[in-house]
C-alpha positions, 0 to 999 in steps of 0.5 A: 500500500502506498500513501501519498500526500501533498507536501503543502498539507503536512510537513515532512517531519509530521508525515514521517512521525505519523507513518513511522508509528504504523504497525498494520495495513489497517492503521495505514489506511486509517491514517491515510484517510485522516490525512486525505492521502491518496491510497494505492493498493497494488498486490502484484508489485514484484520487488524486482520491479522497484529501484534497488534501494527500495528493494533492500528496504522492503526486504528488511521490513516486517509486515505492517511497517512503512518505509521512510518517507520518499519524494521525487521532487519534494511536492508529494510525500510518499511511503510504502506499507508492506501488507503481504509477501509472496 
């Protein structure tokens, strides 16, 4: 699950603090709704299709945990929450 928010609605520090406390996909969904985030669920993403640094991060994560915040240009803040493994 990916949560994406406009950087103008929440600061990087606030988003990082809130998402680092996530411990389940249900919590992620609820947080996303409370922040008016775009919530994308894609159950078919293979780790090999992601950038190498993100692959390494996801391999080290436990289910329900969120990645550190990332952003291509600073205008949209994103995290990925690991909901399942195959």
